[in-house]
N, C-alpha and C positions, 0 to 999 in steps of 0.2 A: 504492499500499498503506500502510495508517495505520501511525503511528508507535508504536511501544511505549513504553507509559507508563513514567514514570522511577519508580524504588523511590523510595519517601517514608520520612521517618525512622524507622528502627525496622523499617522492611522488607527484607527477606532477598529479593533476586532468587532466582528459581526458577531452578536450573541448569537449562543446555541440557542436551535430551535426557532429563531424567529423569521418570520416570515418574507419573503422577498419583496422589494416595494411594489413591484407588479400586481405580485397577488394582493397585497394591502388594497391596493386600488381598487381591482374589481371585486375585491371584498365589499368595500366601501358602497360600489357602484349598485350591486346587487342587494345590499341592506337598505339603498335610498329607493331603490325600484320595488322592491319588497313593502316598504312601507307607503309608497304611493298607491300601489294597487291595494293594499289594505284600506286606505283611506277612501278610493274609489268605489271600493265594495260597499263600504259603510254608508257612502253617502248613495248608492243607488238604491239601499235597504233602507234610508232613514226615516222611512214611514211605519216601518214595522219594529227597528231596532230601538230607535229614542225612545215612544211612549213604553217599550218594554223595560228599558233598562230604567224610565223613571219611577214605574211600578215597582220593579226591585229597591229603588230606593226607599220609597215610602212603606215598603212592608220591614226594610232593615229598621227604619228609625221606629214603627211602631213594635217591633218583636220584644223589645223589653215589657211589651204589656202583655204579649203570649206568655212569656217565661212567668212573671207575676202572677198570673190567672192559674197557669199550672201548678205553681208554687203554691197556692191556696187550696188546690182538691179540685180544682176546673176540669173536666177532662178536656183532653187535647183536642178532639174535633169541634166542642163547645168553644174553646177559646179561640182555635184560629179562625172560627166563623165570628168570634168579636173581634178581631184583629181588622178581617177584612172589612167589617163592617164602619170601624173606626178611620179606614183607610178611605172607604167609600165617602163617609158623611165630611172629610176634610176636602176630599176633591169638591164636593156638593158646594161647600162653603166657597170654595176659591172661584168655581164656574158662577153661582150668584153673584158673588163679590164683584165680578169684571162686568157682568150683565147689569146689574144694580146701577154701579159708577157710569158706566157707557148710556144706559138709559136715561139715568138722572141729566147727563151732558147735555144729549139730545133735546130733551123736554126744557132744560134752562135756556139752549141758545133759538129755541125757538120764539121765546119770547123778547128777543131783541132783534126783529126784524127792521124795527125804524132805526136803530144804531149801527145797524150792519149796512144798511143802506148809505148812512151820512160817511160812514168810514169809508167805503166804496167809493162814492165821490170825492172824498178828502185824496183819497190815494189815486184815482186821476188825475186829479189837480196837480198832484207833486210831481206826478211823472212826467205831466204837460211842461211843469216848470223845468222839469232837468234835461227837456230836449226829445222826450217822447213825443209821437205822435198821436194825438187823443184819439183821432180817426183810424188808423191802425191798431190800437190797443180796442177800438170798440169793435172792429172788423172780427180779430182774433177772439173778443169775449162771446161775438155772438157765433162762433163754432160750438157754444157749447150746446148745441141744442138735446132734442129727447134722443137721438141716435147716439149720441156719445155718454150721456145719462143713463139709456140702456146699458152701454157698454161697460161702465162704470158700477153699474148694479148686478150685472154679469158674474165680473170680476170678484166683487166683493162678497157675491152666492158662492161662487167657486173656494173663494178661503174659508168661507165657513164651512163648506163641505169637506174639505181637507181637513179643518179641526175637527168636525165631528168625528171624521174615519181614524184620527189620532184617538182623539178620547174612546172610542170603541174599543182598538186596539189594547189600551191601558187597563181599560176595564177588562176585558178576555184574559187579560196576561197577570192581574189580580188574580185572577177568580183562578187560574191553573195554579198559579205559584203558590197559593195559600194551602192548595192540597198539600203542597209537599213541607209544609211548615212543622206538621208533628214528628216526623222522621228525619228532618234536617240536622240536627243535632247528631244522633246516632249515625247521619251518613258520614259527617265531615269527622266522626272521633274515627271512624275506619279510616279513611283516606288518608287521615293525619300520620296513621302509623307505617305509611310507605313512602307519603309526599309531604314531611312535618312543614318546608318552607313554603311551599304553594299553598297548603291550608292556612298556614300563619300569614302568609299573603290575604286570605280572605277574611280572616278576622281583623286584621288592622283595616282594610279596607271598610268593613263593616261600621268598626269603631269611627274611623275618619269620617263616614258617611252621615252619623250620627252627628257628630259634634258640626259640621259644616250646618245641618239645617237646623240646629238648635242656633247656634250663632246667628245664622240669616234671619231667623225666626223675632230673636229678640232685637236685633238691630232694625227690622222694621217695624217693631213696636215703638222701639224709640225714636224713628225718624216721623212715624205716623204723627205719634205725640206731638212732635216739635211744629209739623207743617199744622196741623191742626191748630195750635196756638198760635201762631203766625198769621193764619188766614183769618183767625178771630179778632187779630187784633187790627189788621188791615182794613176788615168788614168786606171780604168778599165771603158771596150766597155758597150756600151749601157746604160748609168746611168739613163735616162729616163725610163727607161724600168724598171728597179731595185727597183728605186723609187716610180712607181706606183705599183708594187707587193707587195711593203712595205706597201703602203696604204691600200691596199684592206685587205694583212694579218694583219692589227693592228685591224681590226674589232673582230678578235678571242684573247679573253685578257690573258695575262700573257704568252702564248707562241707564238704568232703570230711571232715577232723578229724571232724567230727560224727556221720559214717556209720560211721567207722573205730572209733570208741570205744566205741559203745553193745555190741557183743559180749564184749569183755577186761573193761569194767563189768560186766556180766552176771556173767561167768565168775567174776570177784573177788568180788562181793557173795556169790552160792553156795557160793564155795570156802572163802573165809574170813571172811566176814561185812559188812557195810555200809561199814565204817570201810575198808577194802582197795578197795570201790569207788569211796568219795569220793578216796581217794586216787590211782587211776587215772584218774578225770574230772580231780584237777586236774593231774596232771602231763601229760595229754593237751594240757589248757587252755593250759599255759603253754609246753611244747613245740611243739605241731602249730598251735596259734594264732597262737603269734607267728610261725614259720616260714610256716606255710601260709595264712594270712590277710591277715598284716602285712609280712613280706620278700617272699615268694615273689609276690603279685599285685604290687606295685612293681616287682622286677626283670621278670618277666615283661612289665608292661604297657609296660617301657622296650625290653626285648628288641623287641615288635612296634610300638612306638612309639606307645602310649597311655597315658594319665593314669590313675593308681589309681583314681581316680572312675569314670571312663570304662571299666575293667576290671570294676569292681563292679556297673557298672549293665548291661553286655553279659551278665554272667550270668543277670540276670532276663530282659532282652527276649527272649535266644537260647532259653531253656528255657521261654519262654512261646510260642516260634514252634515250635519242634521237640521240646519234649519234656523228657523226662530226657536223650536223648542232644544235646540242647542245649548242657545245662549243659557237656558234655564236649568240644565244638569254639566255645562262646564266643567265645573271643579270635579265632582264626582268621577267625569269621565276620567280625566287627567289622574286625582287619584287612584281609579282604577289600573292603569297603566302602572303608573309608578308603583303601585303596591305587587303587582302579580310578575311585572316585567324588569322593573328595574330594583327595588328590594330584594329579590329572592335570586338575585344572580350576582354573586358578586366581583364578576368582570365589569359590571355596570355602575362600580360603584364610583367611577368619576363622572358620570351622568347626574348620580345620583348628589354628587357633591355641588353639582352646579346648578341644582330645581329645589333641592330642599331647603326647606324655611331654616332647620338648624343645620349647621357646618358639622359632618360626622367627623371627629376626631382622627388626624392622620394617623397610619399603621405604620410609618417609616421609624424604623428603629434607631434607637441612638447610638452615635459614633461609639465604636469600639468594644459593642455590646458581643460582637461575634457572630450575629445572625445573618441571613442572608436578605437584602432589601427586596428580592422577588419570593419571599419565602410562603408556604401555604398560608391562605387567609381563612379565618373563621367560618365556619357554616353558619347563615342567618338563623336565628332563631324564631319561633313564633311568640310575639312579646305578648300579644292579647289573647291568645290560645287558651292558657291558663283560667284566665280572669273569666272566661265566659263557660267555664263549666259549672 
């Protein structure tokens, strides 16, 4: 066997077992292609996967209720029925709250016909002073005839049907998932005997999901109370309705306050003038932006173990994949990926150090301790598995 040539001055010998540079490049390319195909598949099946995943989140949140009922002697089947009734009740309250807020907004706006006409003419005059032709503006507005209104109504109806189908998939997923609740603890115990790291990741995911939804709900109540107080002071009609809408839109990370501020700002403009509308926007910006877009993402991200940047980027990624519903389940989706694909794989520790809320301690040994820098890493442990017993 030919002797291996010595490394000359300035030449770093290649590490044994290290992959060639070309091999590493193609591995990265294949990994990126696999990730892209996975996201493309998820996007194609978004109407099925997103509501089913939301149903799983809701069941995880109320699962302690099931364990508490079983602990006091309630039969497992009856306890499972009670759990699904609780989840359906929460969904019913959420849908009712959104429908009630939208209906109240439409009803209130219909009473401001004269104010809307005055604002409309003022806007035309302002645009004319800025150099826009009033005749051209009127011709553009005249195109809003019955055909355009019918097209708009058709699109709204199509969106409503889409949300109805998502709700149907969610409810059906709940009904089928709840059938497995009584035996799920035993199934996980058997699976943990051979795949403790994976099952430990499932327990970590469940614990993080509960913390996330609890934190989001608490912050939603805080924001709703602050908005209600501000609207009462400003004198905007229906402050309770807008506070309720603010609470519901709080479940959309980072941008929820933008959706919640539009109705009260419009009502304030029509009822009291543009100054009140500006005050409402300013109050929401100070209260909601600070709480929802600065404090809450940090606390929620820490609750699920993600940095603020990872939390913010998760919103865009999962909204692109799953649509509007993806904004609601963005952090739980990222938490699932982190718990099952990153935390359970020692080779992905570098990525965990970049996105985890808490930087893991370095495993590089101290100088002179006689250990190898590339020694075997410790196997991950199921941190929350034992606590679920």
